[in-house]
C-alpha positions, 0 to 999 in steps of 0.5 A: 526481500523486505519484510514488514508489518502492515496495519490495517484500520477500519470504521463501521463503513470503510478501511485502510491500509497504512504503509510507510509514504517512504515506500509509495516513493520507492515503488513509484505508484504514487500517480495510481492511488486514488483521492480517496486514501490519505496521508498523515505525516510519513505514513500512507492509509491506502483504501481498502477496495482499490489502493491497497490491492495495488500497493499490495500487488506491486509489493509482491512484483518488486520484492518476491520473484513471483515469476520464476518457478 
């Protein structure tokens, strides 16, 4: 299981979840990320309304055995 600390950035009107760009590639979700997110160096800043949810959902499916009870 992979553990990481995530940072959330916000301005008065919007927010972004900061994640490693390598994680986007590892999870193979680059094609799902909208134009409302952006990249800076080796970091991705995922728009809060859609892209951050996609990332968190895929992380849960990839890194946690949530389908086993």
